[in-house]
C-alpha positions in Angstrom: -31.9 -21.1 42.5 -30.9 -20.0 38.9 -31.2 -22.4 36.2 -28.6 -22.4 33.4 -29.8 -23.8 30.1 -27.2 -24.8 27.5 -28.8 -24.7 24.1 -27.5 -27.5 21.8 -28.7 -27.4 18.3 -30.6 -30.4 17.1 -28.7 -32.8 14.9 -30.3 -32.2 11.5 -27.9 -34.5 9.8 -27.0 -37.4 12.1 -24.2 -39.7 10.8 -25.2 -43.0 12.5 -23.8 -46.3 11.6 -26.6 -48.3 10.1 -29.1 -45.4 9.6 -31.1 -46.2 6.4 -33.2 -43.6 4.7 -35.5 -44.4 1.8 -36.9 -41.8 -0.6 -39.1 -41.4 -3.6 -37.6 -39.2 -6.3 -39.6 -37.8 -9.1 -38.1 -35.7 -11.9 -39.1 -34.0 -15.1 -36.1 -36.0 -16.6 -37.8 -39.4 -16.2 -41.4 -40.7 -16.0 -41.2 -43.3 -13.2 -40.8 -42.8 -9.5 -37.3 -43.6 -8.5 -36.6 -45.3 -5.1 -33.4 -44.1 -3.6 -32.0 -45.7 -0.4 -29.1 -44.3 1.6 -27.3 -46.4 4.2 -24.7 -44.8 6.4 -21.6 -47.0 7.2 -18.0 -46.8 8.2 -18.5 -43.8 10.5 -15.2 -42.3 11.7 -15.2 -39.5 14.2 -12.3 -37.4 15.5 -12.6 -34.4 17.7 -15.0 -32.0 15.8 -15.1 -34.0 12.6 -17.1 -36.9 11.4 -16.7 -38.8 8.2 -19.2 -41.4 6.9 -19.6 -43.6 3.9 -23.0 -43.3 2.3 -24.2 -46.2 0.1 -26.8 -44.9 -2.3 -29.0 -47.5 -4.2 -31.3 -46.2 -6.9 -34.1 -48.4 -8.2 -36.1 -47.5 -11.3 -37.8 -49.7 -13.9 -36.8 -52.9 -12.1 -33.1 -52.1 -12.3 -30.8 -51.0 -9.4 -27.6 -49.0 -9.4 -25.4 -48.5 -6.3 -22.7 -46.0 -5.6 -20.7 -44.8 -2.6 -19.8 -41.3 -1.5 -18.6 -39.5 1.6 -20.4 -37.2 3.9 -18.3 -35.0 6.2 -19.5 -33.1 9.2 -17.2 -30.6 10.9 -17.6 -27.8 13.4 -18.0 -25.5 10.3 -20.3 -27.4 7.9 -22.1 -30.5 6.6 -20.9 -31.5 3.2 -22.1 -34.4 0.9 -20.0 -35.6 -2.0 -23.2 -36.7 -3.7 -26.8 -37.6 -2.8 -30.2 -38.4 -4.2 -30.0 -35.5 -6.7 -26.5 -36.7 -7.6 -24.6 -33.5 -6.9 -21.9 -32.7 -4.3 -22.9 -29.8 -2.1 -22.6 -27.9 1.2 -25.7 -29.0 2.9 -25.5 -26.2 5.3 -22.9 -24.3 7.3 -22.6 -24.7 11.1 -23.7 -23.3 13.4 -27.0 -23.4 11.5 -28.5 -20.0 12.2 -31.6 -18.5 10.4 -30.5 -15.9 7.9 -27.1 -17.4 7.3 -26.2 -17.3 3.6 -23.6 -18.8 1.4 -22.8 -19.0 -2.3 -21.9 -22.0 -4.4 -21.5 -20.3 -7.8 -23.8 -19.7 -9.5 -26.4 -20.5 -6.7 -27.2 -18.6 -3.5 -28.4 -20.4 -0.4 -30.0 -19.2 2.8 -31.1 -20.9 6.0 -34.6 -19.7 6.1 -35.7 -21.3 9.4 -34.7 -23.9 12.0 -38.3 -24.4 13.3 -40.3 -25.7 10.3 -42.9 -28.4 10.3 -43.2 -30.7 7.2 -45.2 -33.8 6.5 -43.8 -36.5 4.2 -44.7 -40.2 3.7 -42.3 -41.2 6.5 -44.1 -38.9 9.0 -44.6 -35.4 10.2 -41.5 -33.6 11.5 -41.2 -30.5 13.7 -38.2 -28.4 14.4 -36.8 -28.8 10.9 -34.0 -26.7 9.3 -35.1 -25.3 6.0 -32.7 -24.1 3.3 -33.8 -21.9 0.4 -31.7 -22.0 -2.8 -31.8 -19.4 -5.6 -30.6 -21.1 -8.8 -28.3 -18.7 -10.6 -29.1 -16.1 -7.9 -32.8 -16.6 -8.6 -32.7 -16.1 -12.4 -32.9 -19.9 -13.1 -35.4 -21.0 -10.5 -35.4 -22.0 -6.8 -35.3 -25.0 -4.4 -36.2 -25.7 -0.8 -34.9 -28.6 1.3 -35.8 -29.7 4.8 -33.7 -31.6 7.5 -35.4 -33.1 10.5 -33.8 -33.4 13.9 -32.4 -36.8 14.6 -33.2 -38.0 11.0 -31.5 -35.7 8.5 -32.6 -34.9 4.9 -36.4 -35.4 4.5 -37.6 -33.3 1.6 -36.4 -31.3 -1.4 -38.1 -29.6 -4.2 -36.4 -28.0 -7.2 -38.1 -25.8 -9.7 -35.7 -24.8 -12.4 -36.2 -23.1 -15.8 -35.7 -26.4 -17.6 -36.2 -29.1 -15.1 -37.8 -29.9 -11.7 -37.4 -32.7 -9.1 -38.9 -33.7 -5.8 -37.4 -35.9 -3.1 -39.6 -37.2 -0.2 -38.5 -39.5 2.7 -40.7 -42.6 2.7 -39.1 -44.6 5.5 -36.5 -44.5 8.2 -34.7 -47.5 9.6 -32.8 -46.4 12.7 -29.7 -48.4 13.7 -30.1 -51.1 16.3 -28.6 -50.3 19.7 -25.4 -52.1 20.5 
């Protein structure tokens, strides 16, 4: 008997109602470690598209600031209107295939792998998608970021000419089953 296997890509950026991800963020722009928590709410799905509200709470030096932004996932891409590093960006195009490249002027991005392993304070993740970014085409520095299956954004490191940053996932709170 023949077996047919249907390959479904792992969900490297799940949009789940109540998913809470907590990160430590360090930067050359401030001395303290910032805690950044993202809570996904108000998930709206239609056909191939999904839209979620992300509530980002930053805590540093005893003070907290909260802001909301949207995350959109379609058959063609995953796009965040903001995030821990504070910038809107195409997280990655879909389908996510190694070698796929895209430009967001002046930067160039490339899916380097879909089978990486990374250890962060929240755990060790296998089968991760890794994106390499070349700032100003590589002239101004580089960045790497990882997305874990079933979890999402877990790590990013930016090494620029004038600034650097690191974001590491420290805890995951999965939504309660209904």
